[in-house]
Structures are given as C-alpha cells and as structure tokens.
C-alpha positions as a printed Julia matrix, in Angstrom:
151×3 Matrix{Float64}:
 161.89  -48.28   90.08
 159.49  -49.45   87.29
 158.76  -52.93   86.54
 161.7   -54.29   84.31
 161.32  -57.47   82.16
 164.32  -59.35   81.09
 164.22  -62.59   78.5
 166.26  -65.61   78.56
 167.23  -68.62   75.96
 168.74  -71.69   77.38
 171.44  -72.03   74.97
 173.26  -76.04   75.18
 176.11  -74.01   78.18
 173.83  -72.64   79.95
 171.17  -69.4    79.74
 171.51  -65.8    77.62
 169.98  -62.74   78.06
 168.06  -62.12   74.92
 165.44  -59.51   75.42
 162.48  -58.52   76.96
 159.54  -60.91   78.37
 156.75  -61.55   75.51
 154.2   -63.65   76.07
 154.91  -67.31   74.4
 154.03  -65.12   70.18
 154.21  -69.05   67.41
 156.55  -67.6    64.83
 155.8   -68.96   60.88
 158.71  -69.16   57.97
 157.78  -69.92   54.78
 160.78  -71.37   52.68
 161.48  -69.24   50.28
 162.64  -72.7    47.78
 159.6   -75.11   48.5
 157.4   -72.51   49.28
 156.06  -74.92   52.64
 156.15  -72.74   55.11
 158.07  -73.96   58.57
 157.03  -73.63   62.35
 159.85  -72.66   64.91
 159.3   -73.51   68.21
 157.48  -70.99   71.27
 160.14  -70.17   73.77
 158.63  -70.58   77.7
 159.4   -68.99   80.75
 161.24  -71.62   83.59
 162.44  -71.24   86.83
 166.02  -73.4    87.22
 165.47  -75.91   90.18
 168.0   -78.78   91.01
 167.24  -82.22   91.15
 168.11  -84.19   93.59
 166.42  -87.41   93.38
 164.42  -90.09   91.77
 160.84  -90.72   94.24
 158.33  -92.93   92.47
 159.6   -95.26   89.57
 155.53  -95.54   88.04
 154.97  -93.94   85.4
 156.83  -92.06   84.07
 159.17  -91.65   87.14
 158.48  -88.66   90.1
 161.15  -86.77   90.79
 161.78  -84.52   94.21
 163.14  -80.82   93.19
 164.46  -77.73   94.91
 164.14  -74.15   94.04
 165.52  -71.69   96.23
 163.74  -68.21   96.36
 165.3   -64.57   96.22
 166.02  -65.11  100.45
 167.23  -68.14  100.17
 164.23  -70.28  101.4
 163.82  -73.71   99.87
 161.0   -74.8    98.26
 161.02  -78.59   97.06
 158.51  -80.52   94.21
 158.02  -83.3    93.36
 156.54  -83.48   89.78
 157.21  -85.74   87.13
 160.36  -86.16   85.13
 159.66  -84.57   82.36
 157.5   -81.81   83.31
 161.32  -80.9    84.3
 163.68  -82.21   82.66
 164.21  -83.91   79.86
 166.25  -86.36   80.04
 165.46  -90.29   80.58
 165.86  -90.03   84.76
 165.74  -93.26   86.54
 166.71  -94.25   89.78
 170.41  -94.9    88.85
 170.75  -91.92   86.95
 173.45  -88.98   88.45
 172.02  -86.49   91.24
 171.42  -83.85   91.93
 171.15  -82.44   88.25
 169.89  -79.5    86.59
 165.3   -79.12   85.93
 163.24  -76.45   85.15
 159.65  -75.69   85.66
 157.66  -73.48   83.34
 156.36  -70.18   84.86
 154.5   -66.58   84.13
 156.87  -64.26   85.11
 154.1   -61.55   86.89
 155.95  -58.86   87.58
 159.45  -57.8    87.9
 161.12  -55.7    89.73
 164.32  -53.62   91.03
 165.4   -54.51   94.82
 166.71  -51.71   96.4
 170.15  -53.51   96.64
 170.16  -53.65   93.07
 169.23  -57.07   92.96
 166.76  -58.09   90.2
 163.71  -59.97   91.09
 160.68  -61.61   89.63
 157.58  -62.6    90.72
 157.18  -65.59   88.99
 153.64  -68.51   89.02
 154.19  -71.89   88.8
 149.68  -72.41   88.62
 150.68  -72.23   84.89
 151.05  -73.81   82.45
 152.11  -76.88   83.82
 149.68  -76.9    87.09
 152.86  -77.61   89.49
 152.9   -76.26   93.27
 155.31  -77.37   96.16
 155.1   -79.63   98.68
 153.26  -76.85  101.21
 151.07  -76.24   98.34
 152.25  -72.43   97.31
 152.68  -71.49   93.47
 153.88  -68.47   93.46
 158.1   -67.01   94.19
 159.69  -64.12   94.47
 163.5   -65.07   92.61
 166.3   -63.41   90.76
 166.01  -63.1    87.36
 169.15  -64.79   86.98
 166.91  -68.32   88.46
 164.93  -67.71   84.35
 165.26  -69.48   81.22
 163.35  -69.71   77.59
 163.02  -72.99   76.82
 162.0   -73.72   73.53
 158.76  -76.09   73.3
 157.57  -77.09   70.09
 154.52  -75.48   69.38
C-alpha cells in the first residue's frame, strides 16, 4: 500500500489524531483589536517513551527512557530531563513516567497485518540516540504525538 500520514496532538488526557503529518510551520494571527501579531506554538512530532529511572543529578538531570518498537524490541536511552519531559523530574520523583523524544517521520505504510507503521529518526532535531547508537526506529502511528513547542 502507498504510505499514509497521520498527525497527533498532545492533549491533557493523551494523544489524539488531528490530520496529516506535515513539516512544522509557524503560524501567525493578527488580533484585530490591537493589531499585534500573536505567534502560535509550533507542533513537533515526538515518540512516546517510558521514563524508568533517574540516573544522574548532574545539571539538568539525566533519566533512562525506553522505547519499544513495532517489532517488540526495547531500545534504551539516557537523556537530559528537559529533552524528554516537561516535568521537573528528580531522583525522588515517582517512576515510571511518561516521556517524549522529538523525531522526524521518514516514511509511513500499512503492514500486511493492517498495522499503520512509521519509520522515525530521533537524530533531528535534538540529536537523541539509543545507548546502542541507534537513531532510526519503526513504530506504530499510535506511538506518535504532536507536542506544542514555543516557536
């Protein structure tokens, strides 16, 4: 089948589909009352990970995260807290926690079993790689979200 795209936006209660994946585009609105240009946040594609533990208190703090790909292989990452979470995680925080790793979608297709699969790369935008040095993963579209970032 031809590749299909889906886009996800993070809501307070989880990720919901909102349309086709596209490059990040900064949009601007003009407030008609005062004619100031208001910047809207960009959406960044991210893959959901499980933050399993705090590993280093060296500023800004490092955590261990796990990503289970579409084939069931577990990939482990050691990353800075602000790269994978907006929470103020500490060694005393409750684990596991939900986290996200920003990524770029390289391809999307339907498997023979009907699963919607996506090839992602975590090298851009933040240079994230697994402990084994891997940056390209095949995940399901359900593992992707669109996070708002300040433009």
